[in-house]
Residue, then its C-alpha position, 0 to 999 in steps of 0.5 A: x548621924x548614927x543610929x545606934x540601935x537597930x534590929x534587923x531580920x531575914x526576911x525567912x523570920x519576918x515572912x515566918x514569924x509565926x513559927x519563931x512566936x512559939x519557940x522563944x517565949x521572950x520574942x513573943x512578948x516583943x513580936x507577938x502583935x502585928x504592929x510589932x515591925x520587923x525590918x531587913x536589911x535592905x529596909x533599913x538602908x533604905x530608911x536610913x537614905x530617907x533620914x539622911x544617916x549615915x549609919x547604923x550599928x545593926x543587930x538581930x535578936x539574942x534568942x534562948x536558942x543559940x542555934x536561932x542567934x546564928x542565923x540571924x547573926x549568919x544575916x547581920x555578916x552576910x548584911x555588914x559585908x553588902x553595905x560596908x560603913x553603911x552597917x555596922x554589926x554587933x554580935x546576938x548571943x544567948x548567956x544564959x546557955x552553951x556555946x555563947x563564948x563560941x559564937x561571940x567568938x565567930x561572929x567577930x572572925x566574921x567582921x562584927x564589931x561587938x555583941x548586942x542587943x544583950x538581954x540579961x535578966x537570964x543572968x539574973x534569974x539563974x538563966x532561964x527566960x520565961x518558958x525555957x527551961x535551965x540548961x546547965x553548962x553555959x558560958x555565960x557572960x563572964x566569958x562573953x565579957x572577957x572576951x570582948x575586954x581582951x578584943x576592947x569592943x563593946x558589949x550593948x545590953x537591954x536596959x529598962x527605966x524601972x518607972x512609968x508604965x508597963x510595956x511588952x519587955x520591961x524587965x528589971x535591968x534597970x541602972x543599978x543592974x547597968x551599974x553592977x555590970x560596968x564593976x564586975x567587968x571592969x574595962x568593958x566597953 
């Protein structure tokens, strides 16, 4: 059994959640509630043992700050090295800011196997997340997609069903946007 979607966080982010809530509005939307669970790599592996999961695809969180993305990516790199074969890692980058391609490339060189889970509502809003200022000169999704396409590695995106109830993190990136993404980047996994 493979779990294809697991967020992991460094212990310091879990322990000091409050300070990260004020640094990223979307992160706050998803993780403000103390009921919103966050897990370390060790906790995920322990749960995998209990549930009979052989491998989990893990990634951090695509903060609207490339420095925070790097912090979490470093943790994912270290965790996948500690649990080879059990954890397969993806890199998180913010496509709305500078350095996305450079950070993705650094992570791929360190052994991560693609990028995800990226939030592409930023692309729909002209590179902005709620509560953040627009950053000029970001290399955006196109550069990250081309890097992944060249290396034949996957891109995992955050997609929503556009019907039904509202929930924290639900955005406008649904099935039609996924089709448009596939058409924009043919050959991207």
